[in-house]
N, C-alpha and C positions, 0 to 999 in steps of 0.2 A: 504493500499500500504506499502510496506517495506521502511523504512527509508534509504535514499541513503547511509548514513554512515555505514549501516549494510550489504550493498551489497558487494559481493565478486569482486575482480579485473576482473575475468572472466566475471561476470555478467555486471559490468560497461562497459567494453570495448564493449560488445554486445549491450548494451543500447545506447552508444554513436554512434555505427555504424548505428543503426536503427533510430537514432535521437529521441529515446524515452526519453533521458535524456542528460543534458549538463554537462560538467566538472565543469562549474560555479555553477550549482545547487548542484552538489555533494559536492564541497568544502564548500559551505555555510552550508550544513547539518553537515559536519564534524566539522567546526568551532563552530557551535551551540552546538554540543555534547561536544567539548573540553570546551567551555565556562561554561557549566553546571557542568562538571565532574572534570575538572582539580583543582579547589580549594581543592578537597578532595584527588585526586590521585597523583598529583605531578609527572607526568610521562614525562613532556616535558621540554627541554631547548631551548632557543632562538627561540621561536615561531615567525613567520613572516607572519601574515594573509595578509598584504597588497601585499607583494612580491608574495605570493601564489596566490592572485587574479589575479595579472598580468599573471602568468603562466597559470591559469585556463582559462582566456579569450583568451590567445594565442592558447591554446589547442582546445577551442571551435571553433576557426576560422580554425584550421586545419582540424578538423573533418567535418565542414561544406563544406569544399573543397574536402573531401574524401582523405586527405593527412595526416594521422597521423604520427608522427615522429618515432613511435616504438610500440611494443606490449602493453605497459602500458601507452600510451598517455592519459593524463588527470585524471590519477588514483592517489588520494592522497597518499603520502608517507612520512615517516620519516627516519632519519638516526641517528645512535647512536652517542653520543657525540664524541667518539674517532675516528670517520671517518671524517677526514678533509674535510670540505665543504667551498667552495670559500666565503670569506667575513665573515665567522663566526669563533669566537675563539674556540679552542679545549682545554677545561680545563681538560679533563681526569677525571672528577668528583672530582678533588682535589683543595682545596683552595689555594695551594702553586703554582699552575701552572699559568704562565703569560697568560693574556687574549689578545693573539695577533691573529688577524684575519688571517685565512688561505689564502695563496696566490693562491691556486689552489684546485680543487676537487681531493680527492683520487679516485682510481678506482671505488669503489662501488657508490660513489656520482656522478662521471662523467657519468657512465653507466645510472644511474636512470635519470640524467638530460637530457642526449642525447636522451633518449626514451620518453621524454615529459611528465613524471610523474610530479605531482604538489608536490614539496617538501615544506611542510608548517611548519616544526619544526625539531629540533633534539631531542634526547630522553636521559634520564639521566642515570647515572651509578655510581658506588661506586668508591672511590679513587683508581686510576691507574688500575682499572679494576681487582683488586685483591680480591674482595669479591663476594660471591653468595648472594648478598644482595642489597637493595635499599638505603643503608645507605651511606652517602657522606658528606665530609666536605665542599663541594662546593654547591651542589644541595640540595633542600628541600628533606625531607624523602619520597621516593616513596612507595606507598602501593599497595596491591593486591585488585583488584576490586572485587573479590569474597567474601572478608572480609577485610575491611579496617584496622583491628587490625593486619593484617598479612603481611608478606613480599612477594613481587612478584618474589624474587630470583634475581640473577644477574650472571655476571655483566651487561647483557643486561636487566637491571631492567625496565626502562622506556618503552623499546620496548615491553616487554612481557605484562606489564599493559596496554599499549596503545592498543595493538592488541585485548586483551580480552574486553576492554572497548568500542571498536568500534570507535577508532580514525582513520577511514579509514582502508583499507585492507592490506596495504603493509608497512613493516618495515624492517630494516636491523639491525642486531645484529653482534657481533663478539664472538668468542669462542676459548679459550685457554685451558680450562679444564672442560667445561660444560656450559659456559656463555650464549649460545643460548638455550641449551636444558633444563637446570635446571629451568630458568623462564618460558620456554614453558610448562614444566610439571607442575609447580605450578600455572599457570595461565590458564591451559587448552587449549592452543593453539598449532599449528604446528610449531616446531622450527626445521630447517634443517641445520646441519653442514656438508657441502659437503666434498668431498676428498680434502685433503690438496693440495693447488695449483689450485683448480678448478675455484675459483673466484679470480682474481688478487686483491692483496692488496699491500700497500705501507706504512711502509716497512714490508717485511716478516719476520717471526720468527718461530721457530720449533713448529709445532702444531697449530699455529694461523690461524684462518679462518674467513671470513665473511660469512653470510648467511641470508636467508629470515625467517621472523617471521610473520606468517599469521594465519588466522582462518581455512583455508582449504589446503589440499595437492594440489590441482589444482592451487591455488594462489602461493604457493611455487614454483611449477614447472614453472609457467609463469614468475615469477620474476627470476628464474634461467636462463631463455632464455635471459635475459638482463644482469644479473650480471656476467655471465660466458663468456662474450665477452672478448677478449684479451686485455692486456695492458702490454706494455714493461717494466714498472716500477717494476713488480714483478719478481725478479731475480730467485725465487724458484717456479714460476708458471708452471703448466702443459701445455703442447702444446695445443693449441685451438683445440677443438672437437666440431663439429656441431651435438650435441646429440639430440634425439627425446624427448624433455622435456615434450611435451604435450601429448605424447603417454602413457597414464596412464592405459590403458587396458591391462594388462600383461597376460601371459599364464595361464592356469588353475594351481592353486597352488599345484595340486596333486603331481608333480615331485619334489616339493621343500623340501629340508631338512633344518629344522629350529632348531637351538640351543637355549635352554631356560636356561638363565644365571641369576640365583637367588643368588648365594653366591659368591661374587667377591674375597674374601680372606683377606680383611680388612675393617674397617670402622664402621659406625654405624649399629646396628642391623636393620633388615628389618622390618618395621612397618607391623603388620598382615593385616591391611586393604590394604596396598600397595600389599602384597604378594597375597592376594586373588583376587585383580583385575588384575594382571599380569598373574596369573594362569588361570583365566577365559578368558583372551585374547588368551592364548596358546590353550585353548580348542576351541575357534572360529576358529583358524587356522586349528587345526585338523579336525574339523567338515567340513572345506572347502577342505579336502584332503591333507593337507601338513603333513609331518612327522616331529614331534616335539620330540626332545631328549634332555635330560638334559646336560648341559654343566657346568662342576665343576669349582670351584675357580682356577684362574690362576695368580692372583696378590698376592704380599707378603707385609708384614709390611716393610720390608727393602727397597722395591721399592718406596713406597710412601714417607718414611722418606728421602730417598735420593733425591727424586724429590723436596720434601719441602726445603731441605738444598739449593739445586741449585737455586730455585726460591727465596728463601729469600736472598741469596747472590746477585743475579741479581738485585732485587728490591732495596737492600741496596745500591748497587753501584750507583744507580740513586739518591736515597734519600740523601746520604751522601754529595753529591755535592751541596746541596742547603744550603743557609745561615741558620743559627740557627733560625733566626726569621721565615723564611718561613717554615722550617722543622716543627716548632711547630704548623703549621696549618693543618697538616695531622692528619687524624683520629688516635686516640691513639691506637686503635686496630691494625692499620697497622704498626705504629711505633713500638709497642711492638713485632710485629711479625718480622719486618726486622732487628731491632737492634741486634737481637740475632746472626746474621750472622758475627758480627764484630770478633768473636773469632775463626771463621773457617779457617783453613789453606787452602792453595791452593790444597793440596792433597785431603782434605774432600770435597772441592767444586767440584773438577773434578770427585771424587768418586760418588757424588750426580748426576752429569750430565750423568755419565755412566748408572744410573737407568733409564734415559729416554730411553736409548737404550734397556735396559732389558725389560721394559714395552712393547715397540714396538714388540720385538721379542716374547714375551709371548703371546701377544694378537693375533698376526698374526698366530702363530703356533696353538693356542688353537681353533681358529675360522675357519681354513682353510678347514676343512672337511664340513663346513656348507655353504648353499647359503646365509643364513641370520642368525643373532642372535637376539633374543628379551630379553629384560630385564626390570627392573624398570629404570626409568630415574634417580630417587633419592630414597634412602632407607626410607625417611621420607616425610611427607606432609608439606605444607607451615607452617613457624614458625613465631615468633613474629616480628613485622615490624621493631622495633628498634634494633634488634640483627644483628650483623655482620655475623654470621653463625648459623647453628642450635645449635652447642654447645657454641657459643660466647666465645671460648677460643682461643686466638692467638697462643697458643702452640699446638693446635690441630685443625688447620684450614681446613684439607682437608678430614675429616672422612665422608663427604657426597657426595664426587665426584668420588667414586670408579667406578661406572658404566659408567661415562662419560669420564673421563680423559684418559683412556687407548686407546680410539679411536681417541683422538687428536693426540697421539704419534705414533699410528699405521698408520695414515693417511686415515682410512676407513670413508666412508660416514655414517653418523648416524643422525637419526631423532626422535624427541619426538612428540607424539600426545596423546590426552586424551583417556584413556581406562576405566575410571569409576570415581566414587565419593565416598568419605567418607560418614559415617552416617551423618556427619554435612554438606554435601554438597560441600566439597573441591575437586577440580580435582586431579586426579592421572595420572602421565605420564607413558606411554609405550615408551621404546626406541627400535628402529629397526635399526640394523647395518647391512651393506653389505660388500662385498669384495671391496678391493681397487679399485677405479675408476668407480665402479658400482652405480653411482649416480641415474641414472634413475631407476634402479632396486629397490632401496630402496623407491623412490617415488611411483613406481607402487604397492609394497606391502603395503605402508601406505595407498594408496588409496583404495586398496582392504579391508584393516581393517576398513576404514571408512563406507564401505558398510556392514561390518559384525557387527560392534558393535551396542549396543542398541542405542535407540534414546537419544540425548544429552539434557541436561538441558538448558533452555534459557540462554543466555549470561547476565551477571550481568548489571544492569542499575543503575547508580549513581544519575542521575538527578531526 
């Protein structure tokens, strides 16, 4: 019999409805998995097993009455450190942050709680969410369950590791330049960055989204039906739309025109094994009847350098307000990155901000002729656990985010799922991007790919 910790959310809800399984049994299986694996993985922050047991018993009672609170009632779930959760501090992965319990749930936490999910922990992240890494000045070093010597990616580091390791089926990450999709790619899971504004957040910022990190596309879709519910606190949110999240059987792919984007225009060279896996994925879509055409590079070095200056300046504005003793607690890599903004003029910072608009326009123009675009999620596979980025150079921090960051700024929905493995057995991420607001379409195409791809390797077991 499958361990309840490895069942999908869809399977768990079905089992609860038929009374083949209880939320209490499921939680205990997840907690047992965590107890065995977490000393090695370091994916969690603020675990609350006793509080979770109270939630699980309440969920069990609702299911026995046939009155579930929502679509994910009784399903174990985690929330990323930076999503304020009532009663839990929000350290943002940074030793300099004050540990003040959040007064209320942020929208993703509120929707998760209202739907009856069993929130048993938060997940770890790097300082201020500004690394594609599990390295943090506050949390212990998060690792990749496929190979503990390697990085899970970030900034949703703990969420990616937890999903791959089987800490229950539902996890929420956030994404500003790839922070959901990069760990999803390197951990072999599904990570969905929805259209900007689709999931309410507090507070909103250009390109920032929250989204589900799961083992299956169906679970991501199920969680979207919860997370996308409206919340007035997001002043940049989209109008609520009751979308057909669970309608994952899309039309025959024959009419689809898919762009294959292999050369972004800047960044690290594409690893040959990544290239081969993504090209093989393209052939699978072609075999299913889709028209796949090459999409050339549309980003430039000037664009990413401008974005880098703007983000450095934005982060330095926050860091410089800290007392010197607190500032000294931040990761040296982050400090070395943001301090260079001190010499930037207002004109230079604004010119950098203008590049966010240039990236948006370039992405939308380049992709407008396609129904979807497929690409690598990252140009390289998972890297050393203790490194802050693949190059580990604070003056070249964004060489690995070319495929992901453009679609934050263009507001397009974008998803990563596994498309193959390296010779050493590491996952390789395929990114699927759709037109603005076509979140269900991206999920449908990703679900189709799940049926087309070869059988997947077993999930890593650490216990």
